[in-house]
C-alpha positions, 0 to 999 in steps of 0.5 A: 588519345587513341591510335590512328586507324592506319597505325601511323605515328601522329607526325607520319605522312602516307607513302608518296610517289610521283610518276612524270610523263604519264600523259604523253601528249601534255607539255607536263604531267605527273601521276601522284600517289599519296597513300590510297589517293591518286591524281593525274595532273597535266599542264597544257600551254597555250600562246594566248590569254583570257580576254581580260589579260589581252595586250597586258603583257602577262600570262595566266595560270588556271586549273580544272579539277574533277573526280572519276565516277568510281574514285570514291566508295560509291559511284558519283555522277559525272558533273558534265552530265549534270550540266554544272560543277558543284560548289566543292569542285569550283572551290578546289580548282580555284585553290589549285590555280591560286596556289600555282599562280603564287609560284610563277612570275606572270609578267615573265610568263608573257601572254601565255596560259597554262591550264592545270587539269587535276583528275582524281583516279582514286580518292582516300582523303587529301585530293586537293593537296595531292592535286597542288603537289602534283600540279607543281611538278607538271607545271615545272615540266611544261615550263622547262619544255618551253624554256621558261623555267626562270619564271618559276619563283617558288616550290610549293606543296600542300598537305592536310592536318587535323585534330582527331581522337589521336590528337593533332595528326599529319596527312589525314586519310578518308577515315580520319578526315570524315571524323576529324574534330578540325581539318586544315589544309596547308599550302607552303613553299620550300623556303618556309613561306605560306601560300594559303591555309584553310582551316575548319572546326567541325565540332568546337573551336580549336585553340591557337596552340593546336593551330601552331602544332598543326602548322609544325606537322604541315612543315614536316609533311611538306618537307617530304613532298618537296623531296618527292617533287625534286626526285621526280623532276631529276629523272627527266 
């Protein structure tokens, strides 16, 4: 096995920081930095729900995800200029929304909608995971501002793991992700629950023992993310 390009140990995540209140007008906001990846997450609360939920006594959480044109090495066109979102964008924002709905009692939320906007400022791998982790902080802030903290049922965070030439590794950056033999994303709760797992073999199928090693690494990685989330909220 070779060394990781970053020089990190196989079970070592990237540096994490979460800055709250970055978007001054939003009910909740968090600028999360995970290594070279930076995502601005905002939470907006509205006292209405989508038509399919009207008069049903429950709320809704939805999400939108996007990347700035120069978040990557080469400029990407704004999807708005194309008139439609890519399949990747739709898949990611559905993942973010599902993950956040899993940590809220929608009945107790009442007929309110919280929209989580996750805008990637700089991308260096793991943007969907950083979005979920930062969105949880923004959501927590919005709920606290509305005196609805009690509707939160779990603390969640997300991290990527993969099989590379260095073996099973935690928290892939772009260089590792682009060459990984297998790539997985784990959305976990602080209590040890599993919200969602995405896993893909890029070359050949990976084994059950390798999967459980990736899960072990994900638990280590999210433990650090949970601490960063808690620390960020303690500053409020």
